[in-house]
C-alpha positions as CSV (number, residue, x, y, z in Angstrom):
1,X,108.2,143.6,106.0
2,X,106.8,147.7,104.6
3,X,103.8,146.4,104.6
4,X,104.0,144.6,108.5
5,X,105.6,147.7,109.9
6,X,102.9,150.1,107.5
7,X,100.5,147.7,109.8
8,X,101.9,147.8,113.1
9,X,101.9,151.5,113.0
10,X,98.4,152.0,111.9
11,X,97.4,149.6,114.8
12,X,99.1,152.0,117.1
13,X,102.5,149.8,118.4
14,X,105.2,151.0,118.9
15,X,108.1,149.9,116.4
16,X,111.7,149.1,117.2
17,X,114.6,148.1,116.0
18,X,114.7,144.5,117.8
19,X,111.1,144.3,116.1
20,X,112.9,144.5,112.2
21,X,115.6,142.3,113.4
22,X,113.5,140.1,114.5
23,X,111.1,139.9,111.5
24,X,113.7,139.7,109.2
25,X,115.2,136.5,110.6
26,X,112.3,134.8,110.0
27,X,111.3,136.1,107.0
28,X,114.8,134.9,105.9
29,X,113.8,132.1,106.9
30,X,110.8,131.6,105.8
31,X,112.8,132.3,102.0
32,X,115.6,130.3,102.2
33,X,114.7,127.3,104.7
34,X,117.8,125.0,103.7
35,X,120.5,128.4,104.7
36,X,123.6,127.1,106.3
37,X,124.0,131.0,106.8
38,X,122.5,132.7,110.0
39,X,120.9,136.6,108.9
40,X,122.7,139.3,110.3
41,X,121.0,142.6,111.2
42,X,124.0,145.2,110.9
43,X,123.8,149.1,112.1
44,X,124.7,149.9,108.3
45,X,122.3,147.4,106.7
46,X,119.5,148.7,109.2
47,X,120.0,152.1,108.4
48,X,120.3,151.8,104.4
49,X,116.3,149.8,104.7
50,X,114.9,152.0,106.6
51,X,116.8,155.4,104.5
52,X,115.4,153.2,101.6
53,X,111.7,152.6,102.5
54,X,111.6,156.5,104.4
55,X,110.6,155.1,107.9
56,X,111.2,157.0,110.7
57,X,111.6,155.2,114.2
58,X,109.5,157.3,116.4
59,X,110.7,157.4,119.9
60,X,108.5,158.8,123.0
61,X,109.8,161.2,125.1
62,X,108.6,163.5,127.4
63,X,108.8,166.9,125.9
64,X,105.6,168.3,123.9
65,X,105.7,168.3,120.3
66,X,104.5,172.7,121.1
67,X,104.1,174.7,123.3
68,X,101.0,174.7,125.5
69,X,98.4,177.8,124.2
70,X,98.0,178.4,128.7
71,X,101.6,178.9,129.8
72,X,101.4,182.7,128.9
73,X,98.6,182.8,131.8
74,X,100.4,180.2,133.7
75,X,104.1,181.7,133.7
76,X,102.6,185.6,134.7
77,X,100.2,183.9,137.5
78,X,103.5,182.8,138.7
79,X,105.5,186.0,138.2
80,X,102.5,187.8,140.2
81,X,102.3,185.2,142.7
82,X,106.5,185.4,143.1
83,X,106.2,189.2,143.7
84,X,103.3,189.5,146.1
85,X,105.7,186.6,148.3
86,X,108.8,188.8,148.8
87,X,107.4,192.1,149.0
88,X,108.5,193.3,153.3
89,X,106.9,191.9,155.6
90,X,104.7,195.0,157.5
91,X,105.1,194.7,161.7
92,X,108.5,194.1,161.9
93,X,109.7,198.2,163.0
94,X,113.9,196.9,163.3
95,X,114.6,197.4,159.6
96,X,117.9,195.2,160.3
97,X,115.7,192.5,162.4
98,X,113.8,192.8,159.6
99,X,115.9,192.0,157.0
100,X,117.8,189.6,159.7
101,X,114.6,187.5,160.0
102,X,112.6,188.0,156.9
103,X,113.2,187.6,153.9
104,X,110.2,189.5,151.6
105,X,107.2,187.3,153.1
106,X,109.6,184.6,153.0
107,X,111.3,183.6,156.9
108,X,115.3,182.7,156.8
109,X,114.3,179.4,158.3
110,X,112.3,178.6,155.2
111,X,114.6,179.6,152.8
112,X,117.2,176.8,151.4
113,X,119.8,177.4,148.3
114,X,120.4,174.1,146.2
115,X,121.1,172.8,142.8
116,X,120.7,169.4,143.4
117,X,118.4,167.0,144.6
118,X,118.3,166.7,148.4
119,X,118.8,163.1,149.6
120,X,117.4,162.5,153.8
121,X,120.2,160.5,155.1
C-alpha cells in the first residue's frame, strides 16, 4: 500500500484518508478472501499507519507557502494611494462645510463603514 501511495504522489494525484481506507479493504480481501470479518479502518490504525510509514497527508489551502517577493511594493503603492486620496479637497472655502461634505477626497455619501459582507435584500 505504501508503494501505491508513492506512485499516486509521483503522478501528482491527491491522496486522502478515503483512498487509504479503500486500498486497505481491497488488500485485506485479496490476502484473506475467506475471512468472515470485515476490515475496519479506525482512526487509531490510520494514525499509526501514517506514523510508521512516515506519511503525511497534504492539504490544499488558499495560503501561499511564502510571502510574495513584490509584497513591499504592493503595500507601499496601496498606502500611497490612501494617503493621496485622503488629502483635503481644494475648492471648498468653508472649513465647516468641507468637513461635512467631504472627508479628504471622498464624499461622505461614498463612505460606508462595515465589518461584515453586505447583502442586498
